[in-house]
C-alpha positions in Angstrom: 21.7 41.3 -46.6 20.8 40.6 -50.2 19.1 37.3 -49.2 16.7 39.2 -46.9 16.0 41.8 -49.7 15.4 39.0 -52.2 13.0 37.3 -49.8 11.1 40.6 -49.2 10.9 41.3 -52.9 9.6 37.8 -53.7 6.9 38.1 -51.0 5.8 41.5 -52.4 5.7 40.3 -55.9 3.6 37.2 -55.1 0.8 36.7 -57.6 -2.5 36.8 -55.8 -5.9 37.1 -57.5 -7.4 40.5 -56.9 -10.9 39.6 -57.9 -12.1 37.0 -55.4 -15.7 36.2 -55.9 -17.0 35.8 -52.3 -20.5 34.8 -53.6 -19.1 31.6 -55.0 -17.3 30.9 -51.7 -20.4 31.7 -49.6 -22.7 29.5 -51.7 -21.2 26.4 -50.2 -22.5 27.5 -46.7 -25.5 25.7 -45.2 -28.5 27.7 -44.4 -29.0 28.4 -40.7 -32.1 27.2 -39.0 -33.5 29.8 -36.6 -35.3 27.4 -34.2 -32.1 25.6 -33.1 -29.3 26.9 -30.9 -26.2 24.7 -30.5 -28.1 22.1 -32.6 -30.9 21.7 -29.9 -34.5 22.6 -30.2 -36.3 24.4 -27.4 -37.5 21.3 -25.6 -34.1 19.7 -25.6 -32.6 22.9 -24.2 -35.2 22.9 -21.4 -34.4 19.4 -20.4 -30.7 20.1 -20.5 -31.0 23.2 -18.3 -33.3 21.4 -15.8 -30.8 18.5 -15.6 -27.8 20.9 -15.1 -29.7 22.7 -12.4 -30.5 19.5 -10.5 -26.9 18.2 -10.8 -25.4 21.5 -9.5 -28.0 21.6 -6.7 -27.2 18.0 -5.6 -23.4 18.5 -5.7 -23.8 21.8 -3.8 -25.7 20.2 -1.0 -23.3 17.2 -0.9 -20.3 19.7 -0.7 -22.0 21.5 2.2 -22.6 18.2 4.0 -19.0 17.0 3.5 -17.5 20.3 4.8 -20.0 20.1 7.7 -21.3 23.6 6.9 -24.8 22.1 7.4 -25.8 19.2 9.5 -28.8 16.9 9.0 -30.6 16.7 12.4 
């Protein structure tokens, strides 16, 4: 049991700095640009959303045709 007690004591007595200056740590961060979300500007997001809509629509219609839920006359 003394090994466990020694380990516990060594962990409790570990030297850690109490006065961490978070301003110095945060100064390395890059400023955030408000006009970009996920690294895309509004026009790029628009084209991406239109493209995704078209892809999902085409695959949905193909799935309906393959499962014969709809039939082309």
